[in-house]
ZAMAR-631001 format. One record per residue: residue number from 0; x, y, z of N, C-alpha, C in turn. Coordinates in steps of 0.1 Angstrom, whole numbers. Example, Ala and Ser with C-alpha at 12.3 -4.5 7.8 and 13.67 -1.06 7.14 Angstrom:
<recs>
<rec><k>0</k><n_c1>132</n_c1><n_c2>-57</n_c2><n_c3>78</n_c3><ca_c1>123</ca_c1><ca_c2>-45</ca_c2><ca_c3>78</ca_c3><c_c1>132</c_c1><c_c2>-33</c_c2><c_c3>78</c_c3></rec>
<rec><k>1</k><n_c1>128</n_c1><n_c2>-22</n_c2><n_c3>71</n_c3><ca_c1>137</ca_c1><ca_c2>-11</ca_c2><ca_c3>71</ca_c3><c_c1>129</c_c1><c_c2>0</c_c2><c_c3>79</c_c3></rec>
</recs>
This chain:
<recs>
<rec><k>0</k><n_c1>555</n_c1><n_c2>769</n_c2><n_c3>791</n_c3><ca_c1>564</ca_c1><ca_c2>781</ca_c2><ca_c3>791</ca_c3><c_c1>558</c_c1><c_c2>790</c_c2><c_c3>801</c_c3></rec>
<rec><k>1</k><n_c1>567</n_c1><n_c2>794</n_c2><n_c3>811</n_c3><ca_c1>563</ca_c1><ca_c2>804</ca_c2><ca_c3>821</ca_c3><c_c1>570</c_c1><c_c2>817</c_c2><c_c3>818</c_c3></rec>
<rec><k>2</k><n_c1>563</n_c1><n_c2>826</n_c2><n_c3>811</n_c3><ca_c1>568</ca_c1><ca_c2>838</ca_c2><ca_c3>807</ca_c3><c_c1>566</c_c1><c_c2>850</c_c2><c_c3>817</c_c3></rec>
<rec><k>3</k><n_c1>557</n_c1><n_c2>847</n_c2><n_c3>826</n_c3><ca_c1>554</ca_c1><ca_c2>858</ca_c2><ca_c3>836</ca_c3><c_c1>566</c_c1><c_c2>862</c_c2><c_c3>844</c_c3></rec>
<rec><k>4</k><n_c1>575</n_c1><n_c2>853</n_c2><n_c3>846</n_c3><ca_c1>587</ca_c1><ca_c2>857</ca_c2><ca_c3>854</ca_c3><c_c1>597</c_c1><c_c2>865</c_c2><c_c3>846</c_c3></rec>
<rec><k>5</k><n_c1>596</n_c1><n_c2>866</n_c2><n_c3>833</n_c3><ca_c1>605</ca_c1><ca_c2>873</ca_c2><ca_c3>825</ca_c3><c_c1>602</c_c1><c_c2>887</c_c2><c_c3>823</c_c3></rec>
<rec><k>6</k><n_c1>591</n_c1><n_c2>892</n_c2><n_c3>828</n_c3><ca_c1>587</ca_c1><ca_c2>906</ca_c2><ca_c3>827</ca_c3><c_c1>581</c_c1><c_c2>911</c_c2><c_c3>814</c_c3></rec>
<rec><k>7</k><n_c1>575</n_c1><n_c2>902</n_c2><n_c3>807</n_c3><ca_c1>568</ca_c1><ca_c2>906</ca_c2><ca_c3>795</ca_c3><c_c1>554</c_c1><c_c2>910</c_c2><c_c3>798</c_c3></rec>
<rec><k>8</k><n_c1>549</n_c1><n_c2>920</n_c2><n_c3>790</n_c3><ca_c1>536</ca_c1><ca_c2>926</ca_c2><ca_c3>792</ca_c3><c_c1>525</c_c1><c_c2>916</c_c2><c_c3>792</c_c3></rec>
<rec><k>9</k><n_c1>514</n_c1><n_c2>919</n_c2><n_c3>799</n_c3><ca_c1>503</ca_c1><ca_c2>910</ca_c2><ca_c3>799</ca_c3><c_c1>496</c_c1><c_c2>908</c_c2><c_c3>786</c_c3></rec>
<rec><k>10</k><n_c1>497</n_c1><n_c2>917</n_c2><n_c3>777</n_c3><ca_c1>491</ca_c1><ca_c2>915</ca_c2><ca_c3>764</ca_c3><c_c1>498</c_c1><c_c2>905</c_c2><c_c3>755</c_c3></rec>
<rec><k>11</k><n_c1>511</n_c1><n_c2>903</n_c2><n_c3>757</n_c3><ca_c1>519</ca_c1><ca_c2>894</ca_c2><ca_c3>749</ca_c3><c_c1>518</c_c1><c_c2>880</c_c2><c_c3>754</c_c3></rec>
<rec><k>12</k><n_c1>517</n_c1><n_c2>878</n_c2><n_c3>767</n_c3><ca_c1>517</ca_c1><ca_c2>865</ca_c2><ca_c3>773</ca_c3><c_c1>506</c_c1><c_c2>855</c_c2><c_c3>767</c_c3></rec>
<rec><k>13</k><n_c1>494</n_c1><n_c2>860</n_c2><n_c3>767</n_c3><ca_c1>484</ca_c1><ca_c2>850</ca_c2><ca_c3>762</ca_c3><c_c1>486</c_c1><c_c2>846</c_c2><c_c3>748</c_c3></rec>
<rec><k>14</k><n_c1>490</n_c1><n_c2>855</n_c2><n_c3>739</n_c3><ca_c1>493</ca_c1><ca_c2>851</ca_c2><ca_c3>725</ca_c3><c_c1>504</c_c1><c_c2>841</c_c2><c_c3>724</c_c3></rec>
<rec><k>15</k><n_c1>515</n_c1><n_c2>844</n_c2><n_c3>731</n_c3><ca_c1>527</ca_c1><ca_c2>834</ca_c2><ca_c3>730</ca_c3><c_c1>523</c_c1><c_c2>821</c_c2><c_c3>736</c_c3></rec>
<rec><k>16</k><n_c1>516</n_c1><n_c2>821</n_c2><n_c3>747</n_c3><ca_c1>512</ca_c1><ca_c2>808</ca_c2><ca_c3>754</ca_c3><c_c1>502</c_c1><c_c2>800</c_c2><c_c3>745</c_c3></rec>
<rec><k>17</k><n_c1>493</n_c1><n_c2>808</n_c2><n_c3>738</n_c3><ca_c1>484</ca_c1><ca_c2>801</ca_c2><ca_c3>729</ca_c3><c_c1>491</c_c1><c_c2>795</c_c2><c_c3>717</c_c3></rec>
<rec><k>18</k><n_c1>501</n_c1><n_c2>802</n_c2><n_c3>711</n_c3><ca_c1>509</ca_c1><ca_c2>797</ca_c2><ca_c3>700</ca_c3><c_c1>517</c_c1><c_c2>785</c_c2><c_c3>705</c_c3></rec>
<rec><k>19</k><n_c1>523</n_c1><n_c2>786</n_c2><n_c3>717</n_c3><ca_c1>531</ca_c1><ca_c2>775</ca_c2><ca_c3>722</ca_c3><c_c1>522</c_c1><c_c2>762</c_c2><c_c3>724</c_c3></rec>
<rec><k>20</k><n_c1>511</n_c1><n_c2>764</n_c2><n_c3>729</n_c3><ca_c1>502</ca_c1><ca_c2>752</ca_c2><ca_c3>731</ca_c3><c_c1>497</c_c1><c_c2>746</c_c2><c_c3>718</c_c3></rec>
<rec><k>21</k><n_c1>494</n_c1><n_c2>755</n_c2><n_c3>709</n_c3><ca_c1>489</ca_c1><ca_c2>750</ca_c2><ca_c3>696</ca_c3><c_c1>500</c_c1><c_c2>743</c_c2><c_c3>688</c_c3></rec>
<rec><k>22</k><n_c1>512</n_c1><n_c2>748</n_c2><n_c3>689</n_c3><ca_c1>524</ca_c1><ca_c2>742</ca_c2><ca_c3>682</ca_c3><c_c1>526</c_c1><c_c2>728</c_c2><c_c3>687</c_c3></rec>
<rec><k>23</k><n_c1>525</n_c1><n_c2>727</n_c2><n_c3>700</n_c3><ca_c1>528</ca_c1><ca_c2>714</ca_c2><ca_c3>707</ca_c3><c_c1>517</c_c1><c_c2>703</c_c2><c_c3>704</c_c3></rec>
<rec><k>24</k><n_c1>505</n_c1><n_c2>708</n_c2><n_c3>700</n_c3><ca_c1>494</ca_c1><ca_c2>698</ca_c2><ca_c3>698</ca_c3><c_c1>490</c_c1><c_c2>696</c_c2><c_c3>684</c_c3></rec>
<rec><k>25</k><n_c1>495</n_c1><n_c2>705</n_c2><n_c3>675</n_c3><ca_c1>490</ca_c1><ca_c2>705</ca_c2><ca_c3>661</ca_c3><c_c1>502</c_c1><c_c2>706</c_c2><c_c3>651</c_c3></rec>
<rec><k>26</k><n_c1>507</n_c1><n_c2>695</n_c2><n_c3>646</n_c3><ca_c1>518</ca_c1><ca_c2>695</ca_c2><ca_c3>637</ca_c3><c_c1>516</c_c1><c_c2>703</c_c2><c_c3>624</c_c3></rec>
<rec><k>27</k><n_c1>504</n_c1><n_c2>702</n_c2><n_c3>619</n_c3><ca_c1>501</ca_c1><ca_c2>710</ca_c2><ca_c3>607</ca_c3><c_c1>502</c_c1><c_c2>725</c_c2><c_c3>609</c_c3></rec>
<rec><k>28</k><n_c1>497</n_c1><n_c2>729</n_c2><n_c3>621</n_c3><ca_c1>498</ca_c1><ca_c2>744</ca_c2><ca_c3>624</ca_c3><c_c1>513</c_c1><c_c2>748</c_c2><c_c3>626</c_c3></rec>
<rec><k>29</k><n_c1>521</n_c1><n_c2>739</n_c2><n_c3>632</n_c3><ca_c1>535</ca_c1><ca_c2>742</ca_c2><ca_c3>634</ca_c3><c_c1>542</c_c1><c_c2>744</c_c2><c_c3>621</c_c3></rec>
<rec><k>30</k><n_c1>539</n_c1><n_c2>735</n_c2><n_c3>611</n_c3><ca_c1>546</ca_c1><ca_c2>736</ca_c2><ca_c3>598</ca_c3><c_c1>542</c_c1><c_c2>748</c_c2><c_c3>590</c_c3></rec>
<rec><k>31</k><n_c1>530</n_c1><n_c2>753</n_c2><n_c3>593</n_c3><ca_c1>526</ca_c1><ca_c2>766</ca_c2><ca_c3>586</ca_c3><c_c1>531</c_c1><c_c2>778</c_c2><c_c3>593</c_c3></rec>
<rec><k>32</k><n_c1>532</n_c1><n_c2>777</n_c2><n_c3>606</n_c3><ca_c1>537</ca_c1><ca_c2>788</ca_c2><ca_c3>614</ca_c3><c_c1>551</c_c1><c_c2>791</c_c2><c_c3>613</c_c3></rec>
<rec><k>33</k><n_c1>560</n_c1><n_c2>781</n_c2><n_c3>612</n_c3><ca_c1>574</ca_c1><ca_c2>783</ca_c2><ca_c3>612</ca_c3><c_c1>579</c_c1><c_c2>792</c_c2><c_c3>601</c_c3></rec>
<rec><k>34</k><n_c1>575</n_c1><n_c2>789</n_c2><n_c3>588</n_c3><ca_c1>579</ca_c1><ca_c2>799</ca_c2><ca_c3>577</ca_c3><c_c1>575</c_c1><c_c2>813</c_c2><c_c3>580</c_c3></rec>
<rec><k>35</k><n_c1>563</n_c1><n_c2>815</n_c2><n_c3>585</n_c3><ca_c1>558</ca_c1><ca_c2>828</ca_c2><ca_c3>588</ca_c3><c_c1>566</c_c1><c_c2>835</c_c2><c_c3>599</c_c3></rec>
<rec><k>36</k><n_c1>569</n_c1><n_c2>828</n_c2><n_c3>609</n_c3><ca_c1>578</ca_c1><ca_c2>834</ca_c2><ca_c3>620</ca_c3><c_c1>591</c_c1><c_c2>838</c_c2><c_c3>614</c_c3></rec>
<rec><k>37</k><n_c1>597</n_c1><n_c2>829</n_c2><n_c3>607</n_c3><ca_c1>611</ca_c1><ca_c2>832</ca_c2><ca_c3>601</ca_c3><c_c1>611</c_c1><c_c2>843</c_c2><c_c3>591</c_c3></rec>
<rec><k>38</k><n_c1>600</n_c1><n_c2>844</n_c2><n_c3>583</n_c3><ca_c1>599</ca_c1><ca_c2>854</ca_c2><ca_c3>573</ca_c3><c_c1>597</c_c1><c_c2>868</c_c2><c_c3>579</c_c3></rec>
<rec><k>39</k><n_c1>591</n_c1><n_c2>868</n_c2><n_c3>591</n_c3><ca_c1>589</ca_c1><ca_c2>881</ca_c2><ca_c3>598</ca_c3><c_c1>601</c_c1><c_c2>885</c_c2><c_c3>605</c_c3></rec>
<rec><k>40</k><n_c1>609</n_c1><n_c2>876</n_c2><n_c3>610</n_c3><ca_c1>622</ca_c1><ca_c2>879</ca_c2><ca_c3>617</ca_c3><c_c1>630</c_c1><c_c2>866</c_c2><c_c3>618</c_c3></rec>
<rec><k>41</k><n_c1>641</n_c1><n_c2>866</n_c2><n_c3>611</n_c3><ca_c1>650</ca_c1><ca_c2>855</ca_c2><ca_c3>612</ca_c3><c_c1>654</c_c1><c_c2>851</c_c2><c_c3>626</c_c3></rec>
<rec><k>42</k><n_c1>656</n_c1><n_c2>861</n_c2><n_c3>634</n_c3><ca_c1>660</ca_c1><ca_c2>858</ca_c2><ca_c3>648</ca_c3><c_c1>648</c_c1><c_c2>858</c_c2><c_c3>658</c_c3></rec>
<rec><k>43</k><n_c1>637</n_c1><n_c2>853</n_c2><n_c3>653</n_c3><ca_c1>624</ca_c1><ca_c2>853</ca_c2><ca_c3>661</ca_c3><c_c1>627</c_c1><c_c2>849</c_c2><c_c3>676</c_c3></rec>
<rec><k>44</k><n_c1>633</n_c1><n_c2>838</n_c2><n_c3>678</n_c3><ca_c1>635</ca_c1><ca_c2>833</ca_c2><ca_c3>692</ca_c3><c_c1>644</c_c1><c_c2>842</c_c2><c_c3>700</c_c3></rec>
<rec><k>45</k><n_c1>652</n_c1><n_c2>849</n_c2><n_c3>693</n_c3><ca_c1>661</ca_c1><ca_c2>858</ca_c2><ca_c3>700</ca_c3><c_c1>654</c_c1><c_c2>870</c_c2><c_c3>706</c_c3></rec>
<rec><k>46</k><n_c1>643</n_c1><n_c2>875</n_c2><n_c3>699</n_c3><ca_c1>636</ca_c1><ca_c2>887</ca_c2><ca_c3>703</ca_c3><c_c1>623</c_c1><c_c2>885</c_c2><c_c3>710</c_c3></rec>
<rec><k>47</k><n_c1>617</n_c1><n_c2>873</n_c2><n_c3>707</n_c3><ca_c1>603</ca_c1><ca_c2>870</ca_c2><ca_c3>712</ca_c3><c_c1>604</c_c1><c_c2>859</c_c2><c_c3>722</c_c3></rec>
<rec><k>48</k><n_c1>598</n_c1><n_c2>860</n_c2><n_c3>733</n_c3><ca_c1>598</ca_c1><ca_c2>850</ca_c2><ca_c3>744</ca_c3><c_c1>591</c_c1><c_c2>837</c_c2><c_c3>739</c_c3></rec>
<rec><k>49</k><n_c1>595</n_c1><n_c2>826</n_c2><n_c3>745</n_c3><ca_c1>588</ca_c1><ca_c2>814</ca_c2><ca_c3>743</ca_c3><c_c1>595</c_c1><c_c2>803</c_c2><c_c3>734</c_c3></rec>
<rec><k>50</k><n_c1>606</n_c1><n_c2>807</n_c2><n_c3>727</n_c3><ca_c1>614</ca_c1><ca_c2>797</ca_c2><ca_c3>719</ca_c3><c_c1>605</c_c1><c_c2>789</c_c2><c_c3>710</c_c3></rec>
<rec><k>51</k><n_c1>595</n_c1><n_c2>795</n_c2><n_c3>703</n_c3><ca_c1>586</ca_c1><ca_c2>788</ca_c2><ca_c3>694</ca_c3><c_c1>593</c_c1><c_c2>781</c_c2><c_c3>683</c_c3></rec>
<rec><k>52</k><n_c1>603</n_c1><n_c2>788</n_c2><n_c3>677</n_c3><ca_c1>610</ca_c1><ca_c2>782</ca_c2><ca_c3>666</ca_c3><c_c1>618</c_c1><c_c2>770</c_c2><c_c3>670</c_c3></rec>
<rec><k>53</k><n_c1>624</n_c1><n_c2>770</n_c2><n_c3>682</n_c3><ca_c1>631</ca_c1><ca_c2>758</ca_c2><ca_c3>686</ca_c3><c_c1>622</c_c1><c_c2>747</c_c2><c_c3>690</c_c3></rec>
<rec><k>54</k><n_c1>610</n_c1><n_c2>750</n_c2><n_c3>695</n_c3><ca_c1>600</ca_c1><ca_c2>740</ca_c2><ca_c3>698</ca_c3><c_c1>595</c_c1><c_c2>733</c_c2><c_c3>685</c_c3></rec>
<rec><k>55</k><n_c1>592</n_c1><n_c2>741</n_c2><n_c3>675</n_c3><ca_c1>588</ca_c1><ca_c2>736</ca_c2><ca_c3>662</ca_c3><c_c1>599</c_c1><c_c2>727</c_c2><c_c3>656</c_c3></rec>
<rec><k>56</k><n_c1>611</n_c1><n_c2>732</n_c2><n_c3>656</n_c3><ca_c1>622</ca_c1><ca_c2>724</ca_c2><ca_c3>650</ca_c3><c_c1>624</c_c1><c_c2>711</c_c2><c_c3>657</c_c3></rec>
<rec><k>57</k><n_c1>623</n_c1><n_c2>711</n_c2><n_c3>670</n_c3><ca_c1>625</ca_c1><ca_c2>699</ca_c2><ca_c3>678</ca_c3><c_c1>615</c_c1><c_c2>688</c_c2><c_c3>675</c_c3></rec>
<rec><k>58</k><n_c1>603</n_c1><n_c2>693</n_c2><n_c3>671</n_c3><ca_c1>592</ca_c1><ca_c2>683</ca_c2><ca_c3>668</ca_c3><c_c1>589</c_c1><c_c2>681</c_c2><c_c3>653</c_c3></rec>
<rec><k>59</k><n_c1>597</n_c1><n_c2>688</n_c2><n_c3>644</n_c3><ca_c1>595</ca_c1><ca_c2>688</ca_c2><ca_c3>630</ca_c3><c_c1>598</c_c1><c_c2>674</c_c2><c_c3>623</c_c3></rec>
<rec><k>60</k><n_c1>591</n_c1><n_c2>672</n_c2><n_c3>612</n_c3><ca_c1>595</ca_c1><ca_c2>660</ca_c2><ca_c3>604</ca_c3><c_c1>606</c_c1><c_c2>664</c_c2><c_c3>594</c_c3></rec>
<rec><k>61</k><n_c1>611</n_c1><n_c2>654</n_c2><n_c3>587</n_c3><ca_c1>622</ca_c1><ca_c2>656</ca_c2><ca_c3>578</ca_c3><c_c1>620</c_c1><c_c2>667</c_c2><c_c3>567</c_c3></rec>
<rec><k>62</k><n_c1>608</n_c1><n_c2>668</n_c2><n_c3>562</n_c3><ca_c1>605</ca_c1><ca_c2>678</ca_c2><ca_c3>551</ca_c3><c_c1>606</c_c1><c_c2>692</c_c2><c_c3>557</c_c3></rec>
<rec><k>63</k><n_c1>600</n_c1><n_c2>694</n_c2><n_c3>568</n_c3><ca_c1>601</ca_c1><ca_c2>708</ca_c2><ca_c3>574</ca_c3><c_c1>615</c_c1><c_c2>711</c_c2><c_c3>579</c_c3></rec>
<rec><k>64</k><n_c1>622</n_c1><n_c2>701</n_c2><n_c3>584</n_c3><ca_c1>636</ca_c1><ca_c2>704</ca_c2><ca_c3>587</ca_c3><c_c1>645</c_c1><c_c2>708</c_c2><c_c3>575</c_c3></rec>
<rec><k>65</k><n_c1>642</n_c1><n_c2>700</n_c2><n_c3>564</n_c3><ca_c1>650</ca_c1><ca_c2>703</ca_c2><ca_c3>552</ca_c3><c_c1>647</c_c1><c_c2>717</c_c2><c_c3>547</c_c3></rec>
<rec><k>66</k><n_c1>634</n_c1><n_c2>721</n_c2><n_c3>546</n_c3><ca_c1>631</ca_c1><ca_c2>735</ca_c2><ca_c3>541</ca_c3><c_c1>636</c_c1><c_c2>745</c_c2><c_c3>551</c_c3></rec>
<rec><k>67</k><n_c1>636</n_c1><n_c2>743</n_c2><n_c3>564</n_c3><ca_c1>641</ca_c1><ca_c2>752</ca_c2><ca_c3>573</ca_c3><c_c1>656</c_c1><c_c2>754</c_c2><c_c3>572</c_c3></rec>
<rec><k>68</k><n_c1>663</n_c1><n_c2>742</n_c2><n_c3>570</n_c3><ca_c1>677</ca_c1><ca_c2>743</ca_c2><ca_c3>568</ca_c3><c_c1>681</c_c1><c_c2>751</c_c2><c_c3>556</c_c3></rec>
<rec><k>69</k><n_c1>673</n_c1><n_c2>749</n_c2><n_c3>545</n_c3><ca_c1>676</ca_c1><ca_c2>757</ca_c2><ca_c3>533</ca_c3><c_c1>674</c_c1><c_c2>772</c_c2><c_c3>536</c_c3></rec>
<rec><k>70</k><n_c1>663</n_c1><n_c2>775</n_c2><n_c3>543</n_c3><ca_c1>661</ca_c1><ca_c2>789</ca_c2><ca_c3>546</ca_c3><c_c1>673</c_c1><c_c2>795</c_c2><c_c3>554</c_c3></rec>
<rec><k>71</k><n_c1>678</n_c1><n_c2>788</n_c2><n_c3>565</n_c3><ca_c1>689</ca_c1><ca_c2>793</ca_c2><ca_c3>572</ca_c3><c_c1>702</c_c1><c_c2>793</c_c2><c_c3>564</c_c3></rec>
<rec><k>72</k><n_c1>704</n_c1><n_c2>783</n_c2><n_c3>556</n_c3><ca_c1>716</ca_c1><ca_c2>783</ca_c2><ca_c3>547</ca_c3><c_c1>716</c_c1><c_c2>795</c_c2><c_c3>537</c_c3></rec>
<rec><k>73</k><n_c1>704</n_c1><n_c2>797</n_c2><n_c3>531</n_c3><ca_c1>703</ca_c1><ca_c2>809</ca_c2><ca_c3>522</ca_c3><c_c1>705</c_c1><c_c2>822</c_c2><c_c3>529</c_c3></rec>
<rec><k>74</k><n_c1>700</n_c1><n_c2>823</n_c2><n_c3>541</n_c3><ca_c1>702</ca_c1><ca_c2>835</ca_c2><ca_c3>549</ca_c3><c_c1>717</c_c1><c_c2>837</c_c2><c_c3>553</c_c3></rec>
<rec><k>75</k><n_c1>723</n_c1><n_c2>826</n_c2><n_c3>557</n_c3><ca_c1>737</ca_c1><ca_c2>826</ca_c2><ca_c3>561</ca_c3><c_c1>746</c_c1><c_c2>830</c_c2><c_c3>550</c_c3></rec>
<rec><k>76</k><n_c1>743</n_c1><n_c2>826</n_c2><n_c3>538</n_c3><ca_c1>751</ca_c1><ca_c2>829</ca_c2><ca_c3>526</ca_c3><c_c1>748</c_c1><c_c2>843</c_c2><c_c3>520</c_c3></rec>
<rec><k>77</k><n_c1>738</n_c1><n_c2>850</n_c2><n_c3>525</n_c3><ca_c1>734</ca_c1><ca_c2>862</ca_c2><ca_c3>519</ca_c3><c_c1>741</c_c1><c_c2>874</c_c2><c_c3>525</c_c3></rec>
<rec><k>78</k><n_c1>737</n_c1><n_c2>886</n_c2><n_c3>521</n_c3><ca_c1>743</ca_c1><ca_c2>898</ca_c2><ca_c3>526</ca_c3><c_c1>735</c_c1><c_c2>905</c_c2><c_c3>537</c_c3></rec>
<rec><k>79</k><n_c1>727</n_c1><n_c2>897</n_c2><n_c3>545</n_c3><ca_c1>720</ca_c1><ca_c2>902</ca_c2><ca_c3>556</ca_c3><c_c1>729</c_c1><c_c2>907</c_c2><c_c3>567</c_c3></rec>
<rec><k>80</k><n_c1>723</n_c1><n_c2>913</n_c2><n_c3>577</n_c3><ca_c1>731</ca_c1><ca_c2>918</ca_c2><ca_c3>588</ca_c3><c_c1>739</c_c1><c_c2>907</c_c2><c_c3>594</c_c3></rec>
<rec><k>81</k><n_c1>751</n_c1><n_c2>910</n_c2><n_c3>600</n_c3><ca_c1>759</ca_c1><ca_c2>899</ca_c2><ca_c3>605</ca_c3><c_c1>753</c_c1><c_c2>892</c_c2><c_c3>617</c_c3></rec>
<rec><k>82</k><n_c1>745</n_c1><n_c2>898</n_c2><n_c3>625</n_c3><ca_c1>739</ca_c1><ca_c2>891</ca_c2><ca_c3>636</ca_c3><c_c1>729</c_c1><c_c2>881</c_c2><c_c3>631</c_c3></rec>
<rec><k>83</k><n_c1>722</n_c1><n_c2>884</n_c2><n_c3>620</n_c3><ca_c1>713</ca_c1><ca_c2>874</ca_c2><ca_c3>614</ca_c3><c_c1>720</c_c1><c_c2>862</c_c2><c_c3>608</c_c3></rec>
<rec><k>84</k><n_c1>732</n_c1><n_c2>865</n_c2><n_c3>602</n_c3><ca_c1>740</ca_c1><ca_c2>854</ca_c2><ca_c3>597</ca_c3><c_c1>745</c_c1><c_c2>845</c_c2><c_c3>608</c_c3></rec>
<rec><k>85</k><n_c1>750</n_c1><n_c2>851</n_c2><n_c3>619</n_c3><ca_c1>755</ca_c1><ca_c2>843</ca_c2><ca_c3>630</ca_c3><c_c1>744</c_c1><c_c2>835</c_c2><c_c3>636</c_c3></rec>
<rec><k>86</k><n_c1>732</n_c1><n_c2>841</n_c2><n_c3>638</n_c3><ca_c1>721</ca_c1><ca_c2>834</ca_c2><ca_c3>643</ca_c3><c_c1>717</c_c1><c_c2>822</c_c2><c_c3>634</c_c3></rec>
<rec><k>87</k><n_c1>717</n_c1><n_c2>824</n_c2><n_c3>621</n_c3><ca_c1>714</ca_c1><ca_c2>814</ca_c2><ca_c3>611</ca_c3><c_c1>723</c_c1><c_c2>802</c_c2><c_c3>612</c_c3></rec>
<rec><k>88</k><n_c1>736</n_c1><n_c2>805</n_c2><n_c3>614</n_c3><ca_c1>746</ca_c1><ca_c2>795</ca_c2><ca_c3>616</ca_c3><c_c1>744</c_c1><c_c2>786</c_c2><c_c3>628</c_c3></rec>
<rec><k>89</k><n_c1>740</n_c1><n_c2>793</n_c2><n_c3>639</n_c3><ca_c1>737</ca_c1><ca_c2>785</ca_c2><ca_c3>651</ca_c3><c_c1>725</c_c1><c_c2>777</c_c2><c_c3>649</c_c3></rec>
<rec><k>90</k><n_c1>715</n_c1><n_c2>782</n_c2><n_c3>642</n_c3><ca_c1>703</ca_c1><ca_c2>774</ca_c2><ca_c3>640</ca_c3><c_c1>706</c_c1><c_c2>762</c_c2><c_c3>630</c_c3></rec>
<rec><k>91</k><n_c1>715</n_c1><n_c2>764</n_c2><n_c3>621</n_c3><ca_c1>718</ca_c1><ca_c2>753</ca_c2><ca_c3>612</ca_c3><c_c1>725</c_c1><c_c2>742</c_c2><c_c3>620</c_c3></rec>
<rec><k>92</k><n_c1>733</n_c1><n_c2>745</n_c2><n_c3>630</n_c3><ca_c1>739</ca_c1><ca_c2>735</ca_c2><ca_c3>638</ca_c3><c_c1>728</c_c1><c_c2>727</c_c2><c_c3>646</c_c3></rec>
<rec><k>93</k><n_c1>718</n_c1><n_c2>734</n_c2><n_c3>650</n_c3><ca_c1>707</ca_c1><ca_c2>727</ca_c2><ca_c3>657</ca_c3><c_c1>699</c_c1><c_c2>718</c_c2><c_c3>647</c_c3></rec>
<rec><k>94</k><n_c1>696</n_c1><n_c2>723</n_c2><n_c3>635</n_c3><ca_c1>689</ca_c1><ca_c2>716</ca_c2><ca_c3>625</ca_c3><c_c1>696</c_c1><c_c2>703</c_c2><c_c3>621</c_c3></rec>
<rec><k>95</k><n_c1>709</n_c1><n_c2>704</n_c2><n_c3>619</n_c3><ca_c1>717</ca_c1><ca_c2>693</ca_c2><ca_c3>615</ca_c3><c_c1>716</c_c1><c_c2>681</c_c2><c_c3>625</c_c3></rec>
<rec><k>96</k><n_c1>716</n_c1><n_c2>685</n_c2><n_c3>638</n_c3><ca_c1>715</ca_c1><ca_c2>675</ca_c2><ca_c3>648</ca_c3><c_c1>702</c_c1><c_c2>670</c_c2><c_c3>651</c_c3></rec>
<rec><k>97</k><n_c1>691</n_c1><n_c2>674</n_c2><n_c3>644</n_c3><ca_c1>678</ca_c1><ca_c2>670</ca_c2><ca_c3>647</ca_c3><c_c1>676</c_c1><c_c2>655</c_c2><c_c3>644</c_c3></rec>
<rec><k>98</k><n_c1>670</n_c1><n_c2>647</n_c2><n_c3>652</n_c3><ca_c1>668</ca_c1><ca_c2>633</ca_c2><ca_c3>650</ca_c3><c_c1>661</c_c1><c_c2>629</c_c2><c_c3>637</c_c3></rec>
<rec><k>99</k><n_c1>652</n_c1><n_c2>638</n_c2><n_c3>633</n_c3><ca_c1>644</ca_c1><ca_c2>636</ca_c2><ca_c3>621</ca_c3><c_c1>652</c_c1><c_c2>635</c_c2><c_c3>608</c_c3></rec>
<rec><k>100</k><n_c1>664</n_c1><n_c2>641</n_c2><n_c3>608</n_c3><ca_c1>672</ca_c1><ca_c2>641</ca_c2><ca_c3>596</ca_c3><c_c1>685</c_c1><c_c2>632</c_c2><c_c3>597</c_c3></rec>
<rec><k>101</k><n_c1>687</n_c1><n_c2>627</n_c2><n_c3>609</n_c3><ca_c1>699</ca_c1><ca_c2>618</ca_c2><ca_c3>611</ca_c3><c_c1>694</c_c1><c_c2>604</c_c2><c_c3>607</c_c3></rec>
<rec><k>102</k><n_c1>702</n_c1><n_c2>598</n_c2><n_c3>597</n_c3><ca_c1>698</ca_c1><ca_c2>585</ca_c2><ca_c3>592</ca_c3><c_c1>708</c_c1><c_c2>574</c_c2><c_c3>597</c_c3></rec>
</recs>
């Protein structure tokens, strides 16, 4: 992930790059990190550089995909802000197409 071209501050880049590297190399870390990212902000990837949520979902196993889909579905069906519901719907579309859940 090359975030330096996107104009983000120097203090954020090392943290995002460290998380990205760790997510790609440690599946256990990724499965613990995803719920934390989403509980802090449903639209994490929309506001924070690096697409960590998408990276984790792309590499996730069936159990993590299932729990993430439930999270997005609950959020979509709730009374949260409309931009969070729209974002959740888009993420549900990505989750449904994940190879880990296609049988």
